[in-house]
N, C-alpha and C positions, 0 to 999 in steps of 0.2 A: 772363182763365184761370179754370179750372173750379180749385172748393175740395178738401179732403182727403174732406168732408164730403160734397160731390156726387156726388164719387167716390163716397163708399160707396155712397150712394143708388142711382145707375148699376148697380154692381155686384153688391151685396149683402156686400160682405165688411167687416171694419171699419177704421175710419180708422188703429188701429195697424196691419194688415197691410198697408192702402195704405200707407200713409206706411214701414215698412218693406220693402216691394217698390221702390218706386220709389228709395229709396236703395241698393239693393243690401247689403241686409241677408242676410253670406252663413247666418248662425247660423238664419233662416228655413228651416222645411220648407213650403215648397209647391209642387205641382207644375206643369208648365211650361206646363198650357194658361191653367192660377191668374196664373199670370206675367204669359205674352200678353194677359188677357184684361183685366187690370189695364191694362197698359201701352197696350193698343190703347183701353180708354177713356178715358183720361190725353189722347188723341192725337184721338181724335172730338172731346172735350171744346174743346181750344183750337182745335182746325179753325173749331167750329162759332160759336165767340161770336163768332171777326174775321173768317168768310169766306163762310161759307155762306148769310146774312139776306142776301149781297146779288147771291146766284144765281139766275139764272130758267133752267130748265130747258128747253133748247130742243125744240117741239114736232116736228123733222123733223130726221132723220137715221136716229137710230138705227140707227148703226154696231153691228157685232160685233168686238170687239176683246177679244183675248188676252193675258191679262194673265203673265207669265212670271217666276219668280224661281230665282234663281243656287240652288244644293244647301242644303241646311240644314246640309252639313259646310263650310261657307265661313264667309266673315263674315258669311254675313244670319243665323246661327245665333242671338246672343243680343243682337245690336247694335241697339238702340234705333232707332238712326238711319234702318237699312234696313225697321224695324217700320211707321218713318210714312211712310218716301216709299211703299210699297206703297199704304198705307191712303190717302194723298194724292193718290196715282194713280188710283186708282177711284172715289175721290169726285170727282174732276177731269174724269175719264169719265162719270159720272151726271149730272155738273153738265150738263155739252157734250151727254146725250139720246144717251150711248153705251151698251150694255148690254156689260159685261164679263165673261168665262170665265177662269175659273184654270186653266192647262195646267202639266201634268205629264210629267215626261220618264218616256218608259220604254226604261229600259238595256241592255233587253234585244231590245228590235225598233231601239232608235235613234232612235225618235221620239215626239213630243207628244200628248195625248190630252186632249181636252176634251170638254164637255158640248155642246159645237155639232155640227151635224151636218154643216155645209153651210161653203166653204172662206170663214175670217174675213177682214173687210175691211182687217184690220191685226193689230200685236203690237207690246205695252209689252214689254220685257225689260230687268231689273231687275237691275243688279249684273253680275258677270264670266262668262261661258259658254269652256266650249270650242270647238272648233271644229266637233267632230259635232252637240254642241246648236244652233249657231250652224245649219249646216246644215239640221240637222231641225226648225227652226221657218222656214226658207223654202221647206221643203215644205208647210208651214200656210198660208202670203202672203209675197206678197213685197213687201208693206212695214212695214220694223221699223224700230223707235225705239228705241234699246237708250239706259237711264237711267241713271246714275254709272257709265259707261266708255264707249268709243267706237274698236269693231273693226271694221281696215279703212274708216276714216274715207270711203273715195276710194266707197264700195258702202250705204254705212248710214249715216243720220240719226242724232245722239245728242245729250244732256245732259250735261254733266258739271259739277263743282264746280271752283273754282280755285285746287287747296290752295298754288300756289306763291306767290299772292295772301295768302291766309289766313294761311300762315307768315309773312310781311313782315311783315301787321299786327299775330300778334302778338307777334314779338318787338320791333318799332319800341315797341309799347304798352308793353311790358315794361321794357325800354330808357329810356323816357321816365318809366315810374316808377322809374329809380337801379335795374333789378336787372341786374348783373355776374356773376354765375353762375347759369346756367339748365341743370338737368337736363333734356333731353326722352324723356320715356317714350313705348315705343311698339315694337313690330317692327324687323327689321332687314330682314325680305322677307314681302313679302306678294302679292298677284296681280293681272296685268295685266288687262287687256284681253281677251283670250281667255284668262285663269283660268292663265296660268303664272305661274311664282313670278320675280319679280321685286324689286328696292330699292321698298321702302316711301316713297313720296313723300315724306309729310310730313316723313319720315328727311331722305331726301336733300335737300330745302328749306331743312331746318332745317340740314345742313352747310354747305350753297350759304352759305347766310347770314353763319356764321360766315366763311366761309373771303373776304367781303366787305365784312368787319368786322377786317381783322385790324391794322387801324392803331389800332380801338379797344382799350380795354383792357376785353374782352369773353372770359369764358371759359363753353363749352358742353361738356355733359358729354352721354354717352348712357348710357341704364338700357334694356337691353334685354326688352322681356317679349312673351307669346304672340300671336298675330292679334289674336286677341279684347280681350287686356288685362284679364282675370278676373286674371291672377296681379301686375297691381298691386302692389297691398295689401304682399304679401310680398316682392315684390323691391324695396320701397322701407324697409320696415323694414329688411330687411339693408342696405341702402346707406346708410341716416343711423347703423346702429350702427355701419358698419365708418368713420368720421368720427374721422379723430384729431385734427385740430386746425380752430381756427377760421377760416383759412386757406381750407381746404377745402370750408369749410362752402357749399352754396347758399342760396338767397334765394328760387329759385322753379324751379314744377316745372310743365312745358308738355306736357301730357298726350296723345297722337294720337287719341285719340275720346274717347266721356262715359265709358262703362265704364270704359278703364282712370283715367282723370280720378276718380272715385268712389272709385276703386281706392285711389290716392295721397290722398285727402282722410282715406279713413278710416284709414289706418296713420299717417296722423300726429298723428291724436285717440287710437286705439291707444296708440301711446307718449308719451301725454301732454303731445304740442305742441300749438300754436294752429294753425288758419288763417281771418287773415293776420298773426296777431302774430309768429308764428315763421318759415311759411314761406306764400308763397305759390302758389296752384293757380290756372292758367289753362287750361280744358280747349277742345275742338275735337269741332264739331257743335253743339251747342248745340239741343238740343230742348226739351219743356217741363219733362223732369226736370231741369234745369240748375235750374229757381226750387223746386225742392220739394228741397233741400238746404240745409244748417249751416252755414256761413253759405252764402247761393246762389252760383252758379259763374258765375263771369266764363268769358266762350268765343269762340271764334272760331264765326260762327253761320251756317249752310250753309243757304242759301235753298230747302228741301225744295217749299214751295208752287210758288215758282218754276220752278222743275226741271220738276214734276207739269204744271205748267200749258204751261209752251214742249215739252213732250214732245207733250201731250196734241194741242195746237197744229200741230205738225210732223206729228203722222201723219193729223189732219184735213186737210190742205194735200195730203201726198200724195194721198189718196184724190180730191183733185179735178184732178190731174195727172198725167198716163201718165209723167212728162218732167224730174219733180223733182231739183232737183240736191238730193247728200246733203250737208244742211246741219249744222256743229257749232254747238251754244250752249255755250259756257262762262260760267256764272253765278259773279259774282264773291262772297264772302264779307264780312259783315259783324262786327265789333268789337259785343259786348255786354259792359258793365261793372257787374257786380253787388259781391259781396264780398271773395270769393276772392283780392282781389290787392290788396298793401297798398305804398306808396312804400317805398322804399331812402331813407335821411337817412345822409351828407351823398350827396348825388347825385353 
């Protein structure tokens, strides 16, 4: 795990600036390029410490692979999850002797452009994409592996996280700790695998879990945020202020992503409450940022490295077979227990 001092030496920014960026301090005015550099440095340091030292670069193959990200106007804009997912995909390609090229979508010509002149050996597409973008990718290569979405599973390979398992893990953990009044913090709608508006899956699975627990004295509440979750702090402060009696006071907040979880944590602290003494907070995604909050954030960890490794494996396999079946790999999550959740007594 990289320390703040090590990140300061890598990036040239002060320890205070790095700490405030990693903790989503809205009062700090830095450019988006500065923020991105610090987040990428944290991700690279985490990856290098536990992964790259054991990897050997293959001298053979040198496949040319296009890396495609979804539009910055979508969820990838400021969510550290997508930043680290792309970073791990690129590192895994490098570790396997692949040469990568970032591809940019030209909306006027409806095509993707890259620095490689000949046809690519394959494409790794990260996030959700419209049908016209998928069609444009197919003109660049017939071998496409989608990461974090699964459009047309009968045609394309894909690697996705298992949100249903993750929500169940989170809810079972909170209930085992005695929590019976839980607020889900997240948007009502998100985008599906073809970039169309759809119900946010984590919210849907939260509601499904509540229905399965009808015989248990469990109360679930929905606190809607924007898609990025950046407004979570404001929404939580308003929500807590409007609680009229102890009977309706929640004991835990379950945030749909890390940005929202940090907003929840910040709101609780601004209002003079403590985490986890007054309210517990459980996050989703669990990147390196979760270890840099105070207290450190408990969360549902999506195995980003495994997603990247499986996506690269699928693409490499596709280059060796003309008739490979389109496989979908669903990667389960892991509960990471740290300091932001406290048991509620009596159970």
